[in-house]
TIFI-116962 format. One record per residue: residue number from 1; residue in three letters; x, y, z of N, C-alpha, C in turn. Coordinates in steps of 0.02 Angstrom, whole numbers, always signed. Layout:
residues N
PT | NUM | ALA | X | Y | Z | X | Y | Z | X | Y | Z
...
end
This chain:
residues 137
PT | 1 | MET | -819 | -632 | -87 | -754 | -646 | -117 | -708 | -586 | -106
PT | 2 | ILE | -648 | -598 | -84 | -601 | -543 | -74 | -549 | -544 | -130
PT | 3 | SER | -526 | -485 | -148 | -481 | -479 | -205 | -433 | -421 | -195
PT | 4 | CYS | -387 | -416 | -243 | -338 | -362 | -243 | -321 | -348 | -316
PT | 5 | GLU | -308 | -285 | -331 | -288 | -266 | -399 | -222 | -228 | -396
PT | 6 | ILE | -178 | -243 | -444 | -115 | -206 | -450 | -105 | -190 | -524
PT | 7 | GLU | -66 | -138 | -536 | -47 | -120 | -604 | +28 | -130 | -612
PT | 8 | ILE | +47 | -155 | -671 | +117 | -170 | -685 | +134 | -142 | -754
PT | 9 | ASP | +188 | -104 | -758 | +215 | -81 | -822 | +258 | -136 | -851
PT | 10 | ILE | +248 | -152 | -913 | +286 | -206 | -945 | +356 | -180 | -964
PT | 11 | ARG | +405 | -216 | -938 | +475 | -198 | -952 | +501 | -238 | -1011
PT | 12 | PHE | +554 | -212 | -1042 | +584 | -245 | -1100 | +605 | -316 | -1082
PT | 13 | SER | +632 | -326 | -1023 | +657 | -392 | -1002 | +602 | -444 | -995
PT | 14 | GLU | +539 | -423 | -996 | +483 | -469 | -989 | +455 | -492 | -1057
PT | 15 | THR | +487 | -469 | -1111 | +461 | -485 | -1178 | +508 | -532 | -1216
PT | 16 | ASP | +481 | -561 | -1268 | +521 | -605 | -1311 | +547 | -565 | -1371
PT | 17 | ALA | +574 | -600 | -1420 | +604 | -566 | -1478 | +552 | -528 | -1520
PT | 18 | MET | +488 | -544 | -1512 | +436 | -509 | -1549 | +407 | -450 | -1510
PT | 19 | GLY | +434 | -437 | -1450 | +409 | -383 | -1409 | +347 | -400 | -1371
PT | 20 | VAL | +328 | -464 | -1370 | +269 | -488 | -1335 | +290 | -514 | -1267
PT | 21 | VAL | +249 | -503 | -1216 | +265 | -531 | -1150 | +272 | -606 | -1156
PT | 22 | TRP | +330 | -631 | -1134 | +344 | -702 | -1135 | +295 | -738 | -1089
PT | 23 | HIS | +268 | -794 | -1112 | +214 | -829 | -1077 | +231 | -847 | -1005
PT | 24 | GLY | +294 | -863 | -991 | +313 | -882 | -922 | +309 | -825 | -873
PT | 25 | ASN | +309 | -763 | -897 | +305 | -706 | -851 | +236 | -698 | -820
PT | 26 | TYR | +186 | -731 | -848 | +119 | -726 | -818 | +119 | -757 | -748
PT | 27 | LEU | +158 | -810 | -738 | +163 | -838 | -670 | +194 | -788 | -622
PT | 28 | LYS | +242 | -749 | -647 | +271 | -696 | -606 | +219 | -642 | -590
PT | 29 | PHE | +178 | -626 | -639 | +125 | -576 | -626 | +76 | -603 | -574
PT | 30 | PHE | +61 | -668 | -578 | +17 | -698 | -527 | +50 | -693 | -458
PT | 31 | GLU | +115 | -705 | -455 | +152 | -699 | -392 | +147 | -628 | -365
PT | 32 | ASP | +156 | -579 | -409 | +150 | -509 | -389 | +80 | -496 | -360
PT | 33 | GLY | +29 | -525 | -392 | -39 | -518 | -368 | -49 | -549 | -300
PT | 34 | ARG | -21 | -610 | -290 | -27 | -643 | -225 | +8 | -603 | -170
PT | 35 | GLU | +66 | -576 | -186 | +103 | -538 | -137 | +64 | -475 | -117
PT | 36 | ALA | +35 | -440 | -166 | -6 | -381 | -152 | -68 | -400 | -112
PT | 37 | PHE | -99 | -457 | -130 | -157 | -481 | -93 | -139 | -493 | -20
PT | 38 | GLY | -83 | -527 | -8 | -62 | -540 | +60 | -51 | -477 | +101
PT | 39 | LYS | -20 | -428 | +70 | -9 | -364 | +105 | -75 | -329 | +119
PT | 40 | ALA | -121 | -331 | +72 | -185 | -297 | +80 | -231 | -331 | +130
PT | 41 | HIS | -224 | -398 | +137 | -273 | -436 | +177 | -242 | -476 | +235
PT | 42 | GLY | -180 | -460 | +253 | -150 | -491 | +312 | -132 | -565 | +304
PT | 43 | LEU | -112 | -584 | +243 | -92 | -653 | +231 | -24 | -654 | +195
PT | 44 | GLU | +23 | -617 | +223 | +89 | -610 | +192 | +131 | -673 | +201
PT | 45 | TYR | +175 | -684 | +153 | +219 | -743 | +155 | +260 | -746 | +219
PT | 46 | LEU | +286 | -689 | +241 | +327 | -689 | +302 | +285 | -705 | +364
PT | 47 | THR | +223 | -684 | +364 | +178 | -702 | +419 | +167 | -777 | +421
PT | 48 | ILE | +154 | -806 | +362 | +144 | -878 | +358 | +207 | -914 | +381
PT | 49 | PHE | +265 | -890 | +360 | +329 | -920 | +379 | +339 | -915 | +455
PT | 50 | ASP | +323 | -856 | +483 | +330 | -847 | +555 | +283 | -893 | +595
PT | 51 | LYS | +228 | -914 | +564 | +182 | -961 | +596 | +205 | -1034 | +589
PT | 52 | GLY | +260 | -1044 | +552 | +290 | -1111 | +547 | +277 | -1147 | +481
PT | 53 | TYR | +256 | -1111 | +429 | +238 | -1144 | +366 | +268 | -1110 | +306
PT | 54 | VAL | +275 | -1148 | +253 | +287 | -1122 | +186 | +229 | -1146 | +143
PT | 55 | THR | +216 | -1111 | +89 | +157 | -1127 | +48 | +177 | -1131 | -26
PT | 56 | PRO | +206 | -1187 | -46 | +226 | -1194 | -116 | +166 | -1202 | -162
PT | 57 | ILE | +176 | -1180 | -224 | +126 | -1190 | -276 | +128 | -1264 | -296
PT | 58 | VAL | +71 | -1297 | -297 | +67 | -1367 | -319 | +28 | -1374 | -384
PT | 59 | LYS | -7 | -1320 | -404 | -44 | -1322 | -467 | -51 | -1251 | -493
PT | 60 | SER | -41 | -1243 | -558 | -53 | -1178 | -589 | -82 | -1188 | -659
PT | 61 | GLU | -125 | -1142 | -678 | -157 | -1144 | -744 | -157 | -1073 | -772
PT | 62 | ILE | -145 | -1069 | -838 | -149 | -1004 | -873 | -181 | -1016 | -941
PT | 63 | ASP | -230 | -975 | -956 | -258 | -973 | -1023 | -241 | -904 | -1052
PT | 64 | HIS | -202 | -904 | -1105 | -182 | -841 | -1138 | -235 | -821 | -1189
PT | 65 | LYS | -258 | -759 | -1184 | -313 | -735 | -1226 | -292 | -684 | -1278
PT | 66 | ALA | -245 | -640 | -1261 | -224 | -586 | -1306 | -153 | -565 | -1286
PT | 67 | PRO | -115 | -540 | -1333 | -46 | -521 | -1317 | -41 | -455 | -1279
PT | 68 | VAL | +14 | -448 | -1244 | +33 | -385 | -1212 | +103 | -370 | -1238
PT | 69 | TYR | +117 | -306 | -1253 | +180 | -286 | -1284 | +220 | -242 | -1237
PT | 70 | TYR | +285 | -240 | -1252 | +331 | -196 | -1216 | +303 | -124 | -1217
PT | 71 | GLY | +306 | -91 | -1160 | +283 | -22 | -1155 | +210 | -15 | -1134
PT | 72 | GLN | +173 | -70 | -1135 | +103 | -67 | -1112 | +101 | -81 | -1036
PT | 73 | ALA | +43 | -73 | -1008 | +33 | -87 | -937 | -25 | -136 | -929
PT | 74 | ILE | -22 | -174 | -875 | -74 | -223 | -861 | -102 | -211 | -792
PT | 75 | LYS | -163 | -237 | -782 | -193 | -241 | -715 | -200 | -315 | -700
PT | 76 | VAL | -177 | -335 | -641 | -184 | -404 | -619 | -235 | -404 | -562
PT | 77 | ILE | -290 | -440 | -573 | -342 | -447 | -522 | -333 | -516 | -491
PT | 78 | THR | -323 | -517 | -426 | -312 | -580 | -389 | -371 | -591 | -343
PT | 79 | ARG | -406 | -647 | -352 | -465 | -663 | -311 | -451 | -726 | -270
PT | 80 | TYR | -465 | -721 | -206 | -459 | -778 | -161 | -519 | -824 | -171
PT | 81 | ILE | -505 | -889 | -177 | -558 | -939 | -185 | -562 | -981 | -122
PT | 82 | PRO | -615 | -974 | -82 | -621 | -1012 | -20 | -624 | -1087 | -32
PT | 83 | THR | -594 | -1124 | +14 | -596 | -1197 | +12 | -595 | -1223 | +83
PT | 84 | LYS | -625 | -1280 | +94 | -624 | -1310 | +161 | -559 | -1346 | +176
PT | 85 | SER | -520 | -1359 | +124 | -457 | -1395 | +132 | -402 | -1350 | +159
PT | 86 | ALA | -347 | -1381 | +179 | -288 | -1344 | +202 | -246 | -1323 | +142
PT | 87 | LYS | -274 | -1277 | +104 | -239 | -1251 | +46 | -263 | -1180 | +31
PT | 88 | ILE | -225 | -1145 | -11 | -241 | -1077 | -30 | -251 | -1077 | -106
PT | 89 | GLN | -307 | -1052 | -129 | -322 | -1050 | -200 | -338 | -979 | -221
PT | 90 | PHE | -312 | -961 | -280 | -325 | -896 | -310 | -344 | -904 | -383
PT | 91 | GLU | -384 | -856 | -407 | -397 | -848 | -479 | -371 | -779 | -499
PT | 92 | TYR | -352 | -773 | -563 | -321 | -712 | -587 | -351 | -691 | -653
PT | 93 | GLU | -353 | -626 | -664 | -366 | -597 | -729 | -311 | -547 | -743
PT | 94 | VAL | -286 | -548 | -804 | -236 | -499 | -826 | -268 | -458 | -882
PT | 95 | ILE | -273 | -394 | -871 | -306 | -349 | -918 | -255 | -299 | -945
PT | 96 | ASN | -253 | -292 | -1010 | -209 | -244 | -1043 | -240 | -175 | -1034
PT | 97 | LEU | -207 | -131 | -997 | -235 | -64 | -984 | -232 | -19 | -1045
PT | 98 | SER | -190 | -36 | -1094 | -187 | +3 | -1156 | -245 | -12 | -1203
PT | 99 | THR | -268 | -74 | -1204 | -320 | -95 | -1251 | -386 | -113 | -1217
PT | 100 | GLY | -384 | -126 | -1152 | -442 | -148 | -1115 | -457 | -222 | -1124
PT | 101 | GLU | -414 | -258 | -1161 | -426 | -329 | -1174 | -407 | -373 | -1114
PT | 102 | LEU | -446 | -426 | -1106 | -428 | -478 | -1059 | -373 | -519 | -1092
PT | 103 | CYS | -315 | -521 | -1062 | -256 | -552 | -1093 | -243 | -622 | -1067
PT | 104 | ALA | -260 | -635 | -1005 | -249 | -702 | -977 | -293 | -711 | -917
PT | 105 | VAL | -310 | -774 | -905 | -344 | -794 | -843 | -305 | -854 | -816
PT | 106 | GLY | -308 | -863 | -750 | -272 | -919 | -722 | -294 | -935 | -651
PT | 107 | LYS | -263 | -988 | -625 | -276 | -1011 | -557 | -210 | -1038 | -529
PT | 108 | THR | -204 | -1034 | -463 | -150 | -1068 | -428 | -177 | -1100 | -365
PT | 109 | MET | -142 | -1152 | -343 | -158 | -1187 | -281 | -93 | -1195 | -241
PT | 110 | GLN | -96 | -1177 | -178 | -40 | -1184 | -132 | -60 | -1229 | -74
PT | 111 | VAL | -12 | -1266 | -49 | -24 | -1308 | +10 | +21 | -1284 | +67
PT | 112 | PHE | +7 | -1307 | +126 | +47 | -1290 | +185 | +96 | -1347 | +199
PT | 113 | LEU | +160 | -1329 | +205 | +212 | -1375 | +227 | +242 | -1347 | +291
PT | 114 | ASP | +258 | -1391 | +338 | +296 | -1370 | +396 | +362 | -1342 | +371
PT | 115 | LYS | +381 | -1283 | +394 | +440 | -1249 | +366 | +505 | -1286 | +382
PT | 116 | ASP | +507 | -1326 | +435 | +568 | -1362 | +452 | +570 | -1432 | +423
PT | 117 | SER | +517 | -1470 | +432 | +517 | -1539 | +409 | +494 | -1547 | +337
PT | 118 | ARG | +461 | -1495 | +310 | +432 | -1496 | +242 | +378 | -1550 | +235
PT | 119 | VAL | +347 | -1568 | +291 | +292 | -1616 | +291 | +227 | -1579 | +274
PT | 120 | LEU | +187 | -1610 | +231 | +123 | -1582 | +210 | +75 | -1578 | +269
PT | 121 | GLU | +44 | -1521 | +278 | -6 | -1511 | +331 | -75 | -1527 | +303
PT | 122 | LEU | -106 | -1578 | +329 | -172 | -1599 | +304 | -230 | -1564 | +339
PT | 123 | ILE | -216 | -1537 | +398 | -266 | -1501 | +437 | -252 | -1427 | +432
PT | 124 | THR | -305 | -1388 | +421 | -296 | -1316 | +413 | -262 | -1286 | +475
PT | 125 | PRO | -206 | -1251 | +466 | -172 | -1220 | +523 | -218 | -1171 | +558
PT | 126 | ASP | -210 | -1166 | +624 | -254 | -1123 | +664 | -254 | -1051 | +640
PT | 127 | PHE | -195 | -1023 | +625 | -192 | -953 | +605 | -229 | -941 | +539
PT | 128 | TYR | -227 | -991 | +494 | -261 | -984 | +430 | -337 | -991 | +440
PT | 129 | ARG | -358 | -1038 | +482 | -429 | -1045 | +497 | -456 | -980 | +528
PT | 130 | GLU | -417 | -950 | +573 | -438 | -887 | +605 | -441 | -830 | +553
PT | 131 | TRP | -393 | -829 | +507 | -393 | -779 | +454 | -456 | -785 | +412
PT | 132 | LYS | -473 | -847 | +392 | -533 | -858 | +352 | -595 | -837 | +390
PT | 133 | GLU | -598 | -854 | +454 | -656 | -835 | +495 | -664 | -759 | +500
PT | 134 | SER | -607 | -723 | +501 | -610 | -650 | +506 | -641 | -619 | +443
PT | 135 | TYR | -641 | -656 | +388 | -672 | -633 | +325 | -737 | -670 | +311
PT | 136 | ASN | -760 | -709 | +360 | -822 | -749 | +352 | -818 | -796 | +291
PT | 137 | LEU | -760 | -827 | +283 | -750 | -872 | +226 | -759 | -945 | +247
end
């Protein structure tokens, strides 16, 4: 399994009136994790776009476990989940670096669309198959 870890300082704008990270920002943290994963492992969004595809999120899940507050920092662990289908799946853990608590877990699923026609690609694109083979996935 391949993964990537990033640390994020919680900004005031990411919290609600109680000073707690607003639940919707966890999807943004997942996005930050995917972007870092892509840079670390050669699966960047612009590379995918240059190959003729976009990869929208079609499913996301988040289980919130513990709060994170303004001024704290988190670690986002992004793990690639292999699949035989023409899709990209990740699992996430968000850990509060101030308390050591697991704050959230989640998953996302992306599919391949032709960047011009927006038609769903049912067969794994060659570049993605080659990328998976390079990691023995």
